[in-house]
N, C-alpha and C positions, 0 to 999 in steps of 0.2 A: 213563809214557805217552807223554810228549814225544819221549824217544828212540826209542821204537817207531815213532811217526809219522814221525820224521825218517829212520829206516832204510827204512821203507816207501816214502817218497817217492823216496829214492836208488835203491832196487832197481827200482821202477817206471820211473825215468827210464833206467836202464841197460838194462832189458829192452826198453823201447820203442825205444831206439836200435838194438839188435841186430835188431829187426823191421823198422824203417825203412830202415836202410842194409844193402846187400847186403855181406857180409864179402869176397867175391871181388874186387869192383872198386869198392867204397866209394862206389857211386852210389846215390842215394835210390830206393826203390821208388815206382813211379808209382801203385800202388794206394793206399799209405799218404799219399802227399803230396797226393792229392785232397782230404783232410780239413784241409789248412792253413788255408783261408780260413773254414772252419765254426767256429762258436763252441759251446762246452759250458760251462755254468755261468759265463758271462760270461768265459770264457778262450779264447784263440786260439793257435795255434801260430806264427802269423806275428808278425813284430815290430809295434811301434806304428806306425800311419800307413801300413801296407801293406794 
């Protein structure tokens, strides 16, 4: 079960990066980056103190 959850977390991170960053110019998508400041389950995409 632990290995499954680890693989799920890795796959989710990879797929999220594919959606957030445009593969043609490697710039972040403005639509997805609007969620950086929002929190979900006490987690945020921005670094601590930002």
